[in-house]
DOLUMGU-164580 format. One record per residue (C-alpha): residue in three letters; x, y, z. Coordinates in steps of 0.1 Angstrom, whole numbers, padded with zeros to 4 digits, always signed. Layout:
residues N
ALAXYZ...
//
This chain:
residues 105
MET-0001+0000+0000SER+0012+0034-0007ILE+0002+0070+0001ARG+0009+0103-0017ILE+0016+0133+0004ARG+0021+0164-0019ASN+0047+0152-0044THR+0061+0123-0024VAL+0049+0087-0026ILE+0056+0067+0005GLY+0053+0030+0003GLU+0068+0026-0031SER+0102+0026-0046ILE+0133+0033-0023PRO+0129+0042+0015LYS+0123+0079+0021ILE+0147+0102+0039CYS+0131+0120+0069VAL+0151+0148+0085PRO+0142+0163+0118ILE+0142+0198+0130VAL+0148+0200+0167ALA+0156+0238+0173SER+0141+0257+0202ASN+0135+0291+0187PHE+0120+0305+0154ASP+0152+0317+0140ASP+0172+0284+0145ILE+0142+0264+0131ILE+0143+0287+0098LYS+0180+0281+0096SER+0176+0244+0101ALA+0150+0244+0073LYS+0171+0263+0048GLN+0201+0239+0055ILE+0179+0210+0048LYS+0165+0224+0016THR+0201+0223+0001GLN+0203+0185+0008PRO+0184+0156-0006PHE+0155+0147+0014ASP+0120+0135+0011ILE+0102+0145+0044VAL+0108+0170+0072GLU+0097+0163+0107TRP+0093+0194+0130ARG+0098+0181+0165ALA+0078+0210+0182ASP+0082+0196+0217PHE+0116+0214+0213PHE+0102+0247+0203ASP+0100+0272+0233LYS+0068+0288+0222VAL+0049+0257+0212LEU+0020+0265+0234ASP+0016+0300+0217TYR-0005+0292+0187ASP+0004+0324+0168SER+0040+0314+0170VAL+0032+0279+0159SER+0013+0291+0130THR+0039+0317+0119THR+0067+0288+0121ILE+0045+0263+0101LYS+0038+0290+0075SER+0074+0299+0072LEU+0085+0262+0071ARG+0059+0256+0042ASP+0073+0286+0023ILE+0107+0272+0025LEU+0099+0235+0018ALA+0075+0241-0008ASP+0057+0208-0015ALA+0079+0186+0007PRO+0058+0167+0034LEU+0061+0184+0068LEU+0053+0162+0098PHE+0045+0180+0130THR+0055+0161+0159PHE+0050+0166+0197ARG+0066+0140+0219SER+0059+0144+0257SER+0086+0136+0281ASN+0068+0104+0288GLU+0074+0093+0251GLY+0110+0103+0252GLY+0103+0139+0242ASN+0117+0171+0252ARG+0087+0184+0275GLU+0056+0176+0294ILE+0023+0185+0282ASN-0013+0176+0296SER-0037+0157+0275ASN-0061+0189+0270SER-0032+0210+0258TYR-0018+0182+0236SER-0052+0177+0219SER-0058+0214+0214LEU-0024+0219+0199LEU-0029+0190+0174LYS-0064+0202+0165TYR-0050+0236+0159VAL-0021+0225+0138CYS-0044+0203+0117GLN-0068+0231+0110
//
């Protein structure tokens, strides 16, 4: 079975290269994305649990829009791993659910 996300087909052909962004502030996130853009990759994962302003939805929105501008049609995964999942910070279930719903919209 395969799935197409933008211009990338997952589940066919060779394995895909997924590169994470784990910076804590907007400028470093953007710098990382620009560096990634110069290298071969298929998917970018933004590890939002490292972002200092992850619970500020305006900052999250601005960051996602900027990443989309830089990465064009590359698939962008938004990931928040709690400290219980080996991630960088703790979040309660209501905040986690609200954040994911906001990002999906």
